[in-house]
C-alpha positions in Angstrom: -131.7 -40.3 -82.7 -129.5 -39.2 -85.7 -128.0 -36.4 -83.6 -127.3 -38.6 -80.7 -125.6 -41.2 -82.9 -123.5 -38.6 -84.6 -122.3 -37.4 -81.2 -121.5 -40.9 -80.1 -119.6 -41.6 -83.3 -117.7 -38.4 -82.9 -116.7 -38.9 -79.3 -116.4 -42.7 -79.4 -115.4 -43.7 -83.0 -115.6 -47.5 -82.1 -119.3 -47.3 -81.1 -121.3 -48.4 -84.1 -125.1 -48.9 -84.3 -127.5 -50.5 -86.7 -131.3 -50.1 -86.4 -134.2 -51.9 -88.1 -137.7 -53.1 -87.1 -138.0 -55.7 -84.4 -140.5 -58.4 -83.4 -142.5 -57.8 -80.2 -143.4 -60.1 -77.3 -144.3 -59.5 -73.6 -141.8 -59.8 -70.8 -138.1 -59.2 -70.9 -135.1 -61.5 -70.9 -131.6 -60.2 -70.4 -128.3 -62.1 -70.7 -124.8 -60.9 -70.0 -121.7 -62.9 -70.9 -117.9 -62.5 -71.0 -117.1 -64.4 -74.2 -113.3 -64.4 -73.7 -111.5 -62.6 -76.5 -113.8 -62.9 -79.4 -111.8 -61.3 -82.2 -112.6 -61.1 -85.9 -110.3 -62.3 -88.7 -109.3 -58.8 -89.8 -106.0 -57.0 -88.9 -106.9 -53.7 -87.1 -103.6 -53.3 -85.2 -105.0 -53.4 -81.6 -105.5 -57.2 -81.3 -103.8 -59.3 -78.8 -100.8 -61.0 -80.6 -102.3 -64.4 -80.6 -105.4 -63.1 -82.5 -103.6 -61.4 -85.3 -104.4 -62.9 -88.7 -101.4 -64.9 -90.0 -100.4 -65.9 -86.5 -102.6 -69.1 -86.4 -105.8 -67.1 -86.3 -108.0 -67.1 -89.5 -111.5 -66.9 -90.8 -112.2 -70.6 -90.2 -111.4 -70.3 -86.5 -113.3 -67.0 -86.2 -116.4 -68.6 -87.8 -116.2 -71.5 -85.4 -116.3 -69.1 -82.4 -119.2 -67.2 -83.9 -121.1 -70.5 -84.2 -120.3 -71.6 -80.6 -121.3 -68.2 -79.2 -124.5 -68.0 -81.2 -125.6 -71.5 -80.1 -125.5 -70.4 -76.4 -127.4 -67.2 -77.1 -129.9 -69.1 -79.2 -130.5 -71.5 -76.2 -132.0 -68.7 -74.1 -133.1 -66.2 -76.8 -132.6 -63.1 -74.7 -134.2 -59.9 -75.9 -130.9 -58.1 -75.2 -127.5 -59.7 -74.6 -124.4 -57.8 -73.4 -121.1 -59.4 -74.5 -117.8 -58.5 -72.9 -114.5 -59.1 -74.6 -115.6 -58.7 -78.3 -113.2 -57.0 -80.5 -115.6 -54.5 -82.2 -119.0 -53.9 -83.7 -118.1 -56.1 -86.7 -118.3 -59.1 -84.4 -121.8 -58.2 -83.4 -122.7 -57.6 -87.0 -121.4 -61.0 -88.0 -123.3 -62.7 -85.2 -126.5 -60.8 -86.1 -126.3 -61.5 -89.8 -125.1 -65.1 -89.8 -125.9 -67.7 -87.1 -128.5 -65.4 -85.4 -130.0 -64.0 -88.6 -133.4 -65.5 -87.9 -133.7 -64.2 -84.3 -134.2 -60.5 -84.9 -131.1 -59.0 -83.3 -131.3 -56.0 -85.6 -129.7 -53.6 -83.2 -126.1 -53.9 -82.1 -123.2 -51.8 -81.0 -119.8 -51.9 -79.4 -117.9 -49.4 -77.3 -114.2 -49.3 -76.5 -111.6 -46.6 -75.9 -108.9 -45.8 -78.4 -106.1 -48.3 -78.3 -108.0 -51.0 -76.3 -108.1 -54.5 -77.7 -111.6 -55.5 -76.5 -115.0 -53.8 -76.3 -118.3 -54.0 -74.5 -120.9 -55.0 -77.1 -124.6 -55.7 -77.2 -127.2 -57.3 -79.5 -130.9 -56.3 -79.1 -134.2 -57.3 -80.6 -135.7 -54.1 -79.1 -135.0 -50.7 -80.6 -133.2 -48.4 -78.1 -134.9 -45.1 -77.4 -131.6 -43.6 -76.2 -128.0 -44.6 -75.9 -125.4 -42.9 -73.8 -121.7 -43.6 -73.2 -120.3 -42.7 -69.7 -116.6 -42.2 -69.4 -115.0 -44.0 -66.5 -111.6 -42.7 -65.4 -108.7 -45.1 -66.3 -111.2 -47.8 -67.1 -113.6 -49.0 -69.8 -116.6 -46.9 -70.5 -120.1 -47.7 -69.3 -122.8 -48.0 -72.0 -126.4 -47.0 -71.1 -129.3 -48.2 -73.3 -132.8 -46.9 -72.6 -135.7 -48.9 -73.9 -139.5 -49.0 -73.7 -141.0 -52.4 -72.9 -144.5 -53.3 -71.9 -145.3 -49.7 -71.3 -142.3 -49.3 -68.9 -139.0 -47.4 -69.4 -136.1 -49.6 -68.7 -132.5 -48.5 -68.2 -129.8 -51.1 -69.1 -126.2 -50.6 -68.1 -123.4 -52.6 -69.8 -120.0 -52.7 -68.2 -116.8 -54.6 -67.9 -114.7 -54.1 -64.7 -110.9 -53.8 -64.9 -109.1 -57.1 -64.6 -107.6 -58.2 -61.3 -104.4 -59.4 -63.1 -101.4 -58.1 -61.1 -103.4 -58.2 -57.8 -106.7 -56.8 -56.5 -105.0 -53.7 -55.1 -103.4 -52.8 -58.5 -106.8 -52.1 -60.2 -109.2 -51.6 -57.2 -109.5 -47.9 -57.9 -110.5 -48.5 -61.6 -113.3 -50.9 -60.5 -114.4 -48.4 -57.8 -114.6 -45.7 -60.4 -116.9 -48.0 -62.4 -119.2 -48.6 -59.4 -119.3 -44.9 -58.6 -120.3 -44.1 -62.2 -123.1 -46.7 -62.0 -124.3 -45.2 -58.7 -124.5 -41.8 -60.4 -126.6 -43.2 -63.2 -128.9 -44.9 -60.7 -129.3 -41.6 -58.8 -130.2 -39.8 -62.1 -132.6 -42.5 -63.4 -134.4 -43.6 -60.2 -137.1 -44.7 -59.7 -137.0 -46.4 -63.2 -136.3 -50.1 -63.6 -132.5 -50.2 -63.9 -130.4 -53.3 -64.7 -126.6 -53.2 -64.4 -125.1 -56.0 -66.5 -121.6 -57.3 -67.0 -118.4 -58.8 -65.7 -117.5 -56.7 -62.7 -114.2 -58.6 -62.2 -114.7 -58.5 -58.4 -116.6 -60.1 -55.6 -118.7 -58.2 -53.1 -116.5 -56.7 -50.4 -113.3 -57.2 -52.4 -110.9 -54.3 -51.7 -111.6 -53.5 -48.1 -108.0 -54.0 -47.2 -106.9 -51.5 -49.9 -109.2 -48.7 -49.0 -112.8 -49.1 -50.4 -114.6 -52.0 -52.0 -116.3 -51.3 -55.4 -119.1 -53.7 -54.4 -120.3 -53.8 -50.8 -122.7 -56.0 -48.9 -125.7 -53.9 -47.9 -125.9 -55.8 -44.6 -122.3 -55.2 -43.7 -121.1 -53.1 -40.7 -119.5 -50.4 -42.9 -122.3 -50.3 -45.5 -123.4 -46.7 -44.9 -119.8 -45.4 -44.9 -119.0 -47.1 -48.3 -122.4 -46.2 -49.7 -121.8 -42.5 -49.0 -118.5 -42.7 -50.9 -120.0 -44.3 -54.0 -119.6 -48.0 -53.6 -122.3 -50.0 -55.3 -124.4 -51.6 -52.5 -125.8 -55.1 -53.1 -128.5 -57.0 -51.2 -130.0 -60.4 -51.7 -133.0 -59.2 -49.6 -135.7 -58.0 -51.9 -137.2 -55.9 -49.1 -134.0 -54.1 -48.5 -133.6 -52.3 -51.8 -133.6 -48.6 -50.7 -132.0 -45.7 -52.5 -129.3 -46.9 -54.8 -129.0 -50.4 -53.3 -129.3 -53.1 -56.0 -130.6 -56.6 -55.9 -127.9 -59.3 -56.4 -129.3 -62.8 -57.1 -126.1 -64.4 -55.9 -126.9 -63.1 -52.4 -130.5 -64.2 -52.4 -130.7 -67.3 -50.1 -134.2 -68.1 -51.6 -132.6 -68.9 -54.9 -130.7 -72.1 -55.7 -128.3 -71.3 -58.5 -126.7 -74.1 -60.5 -123.2 -73.1 -59.8 -121.3 -71.4 -56.9 -120.0 -68.7 -59.3 -119.5 -67.7 -62.9 -115.7 -67.8 -63.1 -113.2 -70.3 -61.7 -109.6 -69.5 -61.0 -107.3 -72.4 -60.1 -105.4 -70.5 -57.4 -108.5 -69.5 -55.3 -111.6 -71.3 -56.7 -115.0 -69.8 -57.6 -115.8 -66.2 -58.1 -119.2 -64.5 -58.8 -118.0 -61.8 -61.3 -120.9 -61.7 -63.7 -124.1 -60.1 -62.7 -127.4 -58.5 -63.7 -128.1 -56.3 -60.7 -131.7 -54.9 -60.5 -133.1 -51.8 -58.9 -136.1 -51.9 -56.5 -138.5 -51.3 -59.4 -138.0 -54.9 -60.4 -140.0 -55.8 -57.3 -142.7 -53.1 -57.1 -145.5 -55.2 -58.7 -145.9 -52.6 -61.4 -145.0 -53.2 -65.0 -142.1 -55.6 -65.5 -141.1 -57.5 -62.4 -138.3 -60.1 -61.6 -139.4 -63.6 -62.4 -136.3 -65.8 -62.5 -132.4 -65.8 -62.6 -130.0 -68.4 -63.7 -126.3 -69.1 -64.3 -126.5 -70.8 -67.6 -124.0 -73.7 -67.4 -125.0 -76.7 -69.6 -122.5 -79.5 -70.3 -121.2 -77.9 -73.5 -120.0 -74.9 -71.4 -118.3 -77.0 -68.8 -115.2 -79.1 -68.4 -115.7 -82.6 -66.8 -115.1 -81.1 -63.4 -117.9 -78.6 -63.9 -115.9 -75.4 -64.3 -116.2 -73.1 -67.4 -114.6 -74.7 -70.5 -112.2 -71.9 -71.4 -111.6 -71.1 -75.1 -108.4 -72.9 -76.4 -107.1 -71.0 -79.4 -104.7 -73.7 -80.5 -107.2 -76.6 -80.5 -110.3 -74.5 -81.3 -112.1 -76.2 -78.4 -113.9 -74.7 -75.4 -115.8 -71.5 -75.5 -115.3 -69.1 -72.6 -113.8 -68.9 -69.1 -117.1 -67.4 -67.8 -120.6 -68.7 -67.6 -123.4 -66.4 -68.8 -126.2 -65.2 -66.5 -129.8 -64.6 -67.5 -132.6 -62.6 -65.9 -136.2 -63.0 -66.8 -138.8 -60.4 -66.1 -142.6 -60.5 -66.8 
């Protein structure tokens, strides 16, 4: 582990890890959440302008965001939570050591490329056996965490797809590169239990009109063509999880999720951007298996009309423009 961490810190200076002893319990609960620009109160130089200290952003505002964020995590007490749009590992450290200090999140890390304002981070109660960073061309890196839980090896992938600001076509290739990287990892790690977690910033079959969709419906007419070219294939049918096809709870008609999506944009309504995709090993009746999936959207995370209560920096109200999702395995 020291050698692996040294390599990570050399190649990716913003990836920082802390390890201690963790509590144990059976089963596995995973959360992923885009927390919408959770910056600390220090001036590092890469912040978005509205989050630079001295520009209306200070430690009081930062601590309020930590408290609001930790309250949501505390509600579901996941064993591991991936957080998109944190500034750096210091944010994870502050969450772990302040408002979540009694919950055993002794392991944390954040990964971002040089010059980026935001990172992909995680908090974990379970000690990682291995951690890898996969470079994605012209996009954010993919973080891989391998753990051992209930005598089963689990591969967790944390990601954050490129934003669609400027149009789907402008960044379709970057999201496709992320999907292709995830597919490569699935091929390498199969038949292990693999969970791909994060804000993919795209709906299934987005991008067909621009060449190739990063996420493709496994029941679609061009499924095999796109699959052969590296699109991440998604199915809601638990009996149709062959090869690298992953289970997507949003496409499972047997589930009744609390919301029609995890993100709401005024111009075109609901989108299901945030996912925990699962490999076929989650349904093999051996070791850990899928139990339940939810979009966590209590009133405190919603505006009166039921959409996510986006963070408002000026008023210090709201919390995030995305709902978190949670997967339970037992």
